[in-house]
Rosetta silent file (secondary structure, phi, psi, omega in degrees, C-alpha in Angstrom):
SEQUENCE: MAWFDPCRGVAVYYPLPLHYFLRALREILYRVRLAFCSHTIEEAQTLKNHRTHSERQRLADEYAHGYLAGWNECFDTCMQAVEEEVSNAEELWNIGDMIVKSSEPSREN
SCORE:     score description
SCORE:     0.000 S_00000001
   1 L     0.000  132.084  179.498    0.016    0.023    0.019 S_00000001
   2 L   -81.592  -47.633  173.715    1.412    3.377   -0.987 S_00000001
   3 E  -163.065  166.448  179.207   -0.852    5.341    1.338 S_00000001
   4 E  -117.407  130.956  176.595   -4.290    5.354    2.956 S_00000001
   5 E  -100.115  101.905 -173.506   -6.753    8.190    2.603 S_00000001
   6 L   -71.473  -24.733  178.057   -8.837    8.163    5.803 S_00000001
   7 L   -65.255  -39.238  179.410  -11.332   10.844    4.547 S_00000001
   8 L   -98.455  -12.499 -177.863  -12.459    8.642    1.681 S_00000001
   9 L    72.898   31.259 -172.884  -11.563    5.331    3.288 S_00000001
  10 E  -114.437  132.157  171.846   -9.395    4.465    0.239 S_00000001
  11 E  -100.929  134.713 -178.879   -6.111    2.679    0.130 S_00000001
  12 E  -104.567  127.438  177.427   -3.841    3.507   -2.787 S_00000001
  13 L  -120.552  148.312  176.506   -1.606    0.796   -4.292 S_00000001
  14 L  -140.161  162.519  171.542    1.142    1.027   -6.919 S_00000001
  15 L   -61.358  150.784 -169.275    3.749   -1.428   -8.214 S_00000001
  16 H   -53.192  -47.168 -179.120    6.640   -1.610   -5.791 S_00000001
  17 H   -69.977  -33.808  179.166    9.345    0.628   -7.372 S_00000001
  18 H   -72.679  -32.423  179.276    6.713    3.276   -8.236 S_00000001
  19 H   -51.549  -54.201 -177.394    5.197    2.868   -4.796 S_00000001
  20 H   -67.040  -37.233  179.300    8.213    4.437   -2.968 S_00000001
  21 H   -62.697  -53.946 -178.399    8.615    7.199   -5.529 S_00000001
  22 H   -66.105  -33.716  177.075    4.928    8.271   -5.466 S_00000001
  23 H   -67.788  -43.477  179.721    4.726    8.069   -1.634 S_00000001
  24 H   -66.693  -41.856  179.438    7.833   10.323   -1.319 S_00000001
  25 H   -64.253  -40.196  178.518    6.464   12.718   -3.999 S_00000001
  26 H   -63.617  -44.618 -178.878    3.125   12.907   -2.198 S_00000001
  27 H   -65.414  -42.017 -178.688    4.935   13.744    1.158 S_00000001
  28 H   -63.177  -48.502 -178.415    7.115   16.399   -0.533 S_00000001
  29 H   -62.394  -36.126 -179.884    4.214   18.032   -2.275 S_00000001
  30 H   -66.215  -43.571 -176.505    2.246   18.074    1.045 S_00000001
  31 H   -71.998  -36.102  176.894    5.131   19.800    2.879 S_00000001
  32 H   -65.231  -41.629  177.708    5.679   22.315    0.046 S_00000001
  33 H   -62.095  -40.371  178.772    1.904   23.135    0.058 S_00000001
  34 H   -62.357  -44.394 -177.458    2.103   23.638    3.845 S_00000001
  35 H   -63.594  -44.456 -176.507    5.045   26.034    3.446 S_00000001
  36 H   -81.881  -25.217 -177.931    3.411   28.195    0.763 S_00000001
  37 H   -97.338    1.124 -178.786   -0.131   28.170    2.145 S_00000001
  38 L   -73.783  160.093 -177.904    0.770   28.869    5.756 S_00000001
  39 L   -79.624  160.245  171.967   -0.101   32.138    7.399 S_00000001
  40 L   -71.643  169.026  179.300    2.301   34.899    8.032 S_00000001
  41 H   -57.426  -43.505 -176.790    3.544   35.511   11.553 S_00000001
  42 H   -68.008  -39.105 -179.093    1.127   38.406   12.117 S_00000001
  43 H   -67.638  -40.352  178.593   -1.807   36.371   10.765 S_00000001
  44 H   -63.819  -40.996  179.472   -0.870   33.395   13.020 S_00000001
  45 H   -66.286  -41.372 -178.813   -0.631   35.671   16.075 S_00000001
  46 H   -63.383  -41.158 -178.816   -3.939   37.312   15.219 S_00000001
  47 H   -65.409  -41.573 -178.789   -5.649   33.869   14.748 S_00000001
  48 H   -64.102  -44.299 -178.279   -4.130   32.697   18.085 S_00000001
  49 H   -65.500  -40.785  178.300   -5.343   35.800   19.912 S_00000001
  50 H   -62.937  -44.672  174.412   -8.864   35.360   18.339 S_00000001
  51 H   -59.519  -42.955 -178.114   -9.001   31.710   19.506 S_00000001
  52 H   -66.677  -42.624  176.127   -7.943   32.637   22.986 S_00000001
  53 H   -60.679  -40.360  179.244  -10.502   35.429   23.152 S_00000001
  54 H   -64.685  -41.348  178.241  -13.201   33.223   21.790 S_00000001
  55 H   -65.941  -42.143  177.711  -12.432   30.529   24.374 S_00000001
  56 H   -63.330  -40.765  179.974  -12.464   33.051   27.239 S_00000001
  57 H   -64.773  -41.502  178.328  -15.749   34.469   25.942 S_00000001
  58 H   -65.081  -43.250  175.038  -17.286   31.029   25.735 S_00000001
  59 H   -60.280  -41.612  178.857  -16.210   30.226   29.334 S_00000001
  60 H   -66.019  -36.835  176.075  -17.593   33.532   30.533 S_00000001
  61 H   -63.993  -43.235  176.508  -20.887   32.889   28.801 S_00000001
  62 H   -60.954  -42.442  177.947  -21.079   29.459   30.370 S_00000001
  63 H   -60.345  -53.026 -177.452  -20.330   30.906   33.782 S_00000001
  64 H   -58.401  -43.457 -179.859  -22.938   33.655   33.352 S_00000001
  65 H   -62.944  -41.315  178.912  -25.587   31.188   32.171 S_00000001
  66 H   -69.667  -35.897 -179.889  -24.994   28.931   35.187 S_00000001
  67 H   -64.764  -43.573 -178.149  -24.904   31.911   37.542 S_00000001
  68 H   -70.010  -35.899  177.795  -28.258   33.234   36.234 S_00000001
  69 H   -62.863  -43.040  177.500  -29.792   29.766   36.359 S_00000001
  70 H   -64.603  -41.495  179.579  -28.753   29.452   39.969 S_00000001
  71 H   -63.098  -45.086  177.111  -29.997   32.912   40.721 S_00000001
  72 H   -60.978  -41.484  179.493  -33.364   32.224   39.090 S_00000001
  73 H   -62.405  -44.209  178.104  -33.687   28.964   41.006 S_00000001
  74 H   -66.115  -43.273  178.833  -32.981   30.807   44.312 S_00000001
  75 H   -59.798  -44.090 -178.918  -35.388   33.579   43.436 S_00000001
  76 H   -62.625  -44.920  179.520  -38.158   31.096   42.662 S_00000001
  77 H   -62.015  -42.317  178.070  -37.557   29.275   45.980 S_00000001
  78 H   -65.192  -39.503  179.413  -37.716   32.612   47.876 S_00000001
  79 H   -66.531  -34.780  175.790  -40.905   33.645   46.091 S_00000001
  80 H   -63.948  -42.539  175.092  -42.517   30.299   47.016 S_00000001
  81 H   -60.487  -40.855  177.538  -41.592   30.947   50.616 S_00000001
  82 H   -65.756  -42.276  177.898  -43.034   34.402   50.506 S_00000001
  83 H   -62.891  -38.676  178.321  -46.249   33.137   48.918 S_00000001
  84 H   -66.515  -38.003  178.211  -46.608   30.511   51.655 S_00000001
  85 H   -69.383  -36.090  176.959  -46.134   33.196   54.305 S_00000001
  86 H   -65.780  -40.347 -178.333  -48.740   35.448   52.624 S_00000001
  87 H   -70.924  -32.693  176.324  -51.183   32.616   52.494 S_00000001
  88 H   -77.232  -19.101  179.264  -50.533   31.884   56.205 S_00000001
  89 H   -68.083  -29.134  174.102  -50.987   35.567   57.084 S_00000001
  90 H   -64.188  -41.445  174.245  -54.740   35.245   56.346 S_00000001
  91 H   -61.554  -39.038  177.917  -54.873   32.500   58.923 S_00000001
  92 H   -58.878  -46.982  176.417  -53.016   34.700   61.369 S_00000001
  93 H   -57.112  -42.909  176.317  -55.627   37.391   60.981 S_00000001
  94 H   -60.011  -42.990 -179.852  -58.369   34.918   61.643 S_00000001
  95 H   -64.318  -42.328  179.023  -56.563   33.717   64.773 S_00000001
  96 H   -61.376  -39.531  177.177  -56.064   37.316   65.877 S_00000001
  97 H   -63.607  -46.136  179.801  -59.799   38.023   65.542 S_00000001
  98 H   -61.604  -36.869  177.841  -60.571   34.993   67.631 S_00000001
  99 H   -63.985  -46.220 -174.598  -58.124   36.108   70.358 S_00000001
 100 H   -63.649  -44.804 -176.598  -59.584   39.621   70.405 S_00000001
 101 H   -64.288  -40.549 -179.110  -63.150   38.294   70.600 S_00000001
 102 H   -75.188  -19.591 -179.535  -62.356   35.899   73.420 S_00000001
 103 H   -91.116  -12.253  178.384  -60.509   38.514   75.473 S_00000001
 104 L   -69.139  135.547  177.340  -63.338   41.061   75.244 S_00000001
 105 L   -71.006  133.587 -179.301  -65.366   41.091   78.449 S_00000001
 106 L   -74.079  138.406  178.488  -68.831   39.902   77.871 S_00000001
 107 L  -100.865  110.373  174.326  -71.538   42.481   78.584 S_00000001
 108 L  -109.741  120.237 -177.409  -74.511   41.187   80.291 S_00000001
 109 L   -99.839    0.000    0.000  -77.320   43.693   80.971 S_00000001
């Protein structure tokens, strides 16, 4: 086998003497293409900075999303507790009325 192309899932075969030559030629052409198509130093630094910034931004967004989700959960729990207390307040007023009525002296004429 001269080489295997994993993208296509194809193995390339040539007769033995040609096999070594074409494999070496393919490797040389690949390296030349890399040399001529690569980015300049400034472009490489800019791309690196962009990747770093994007990663930091993604992590900050994840943190903020989790923070807000936790805050919303806490707020909902607090609101449930307040609603329970407000519903219990009506019962407290009824109990207060009963206490006031029982403590009033009865007037018998």
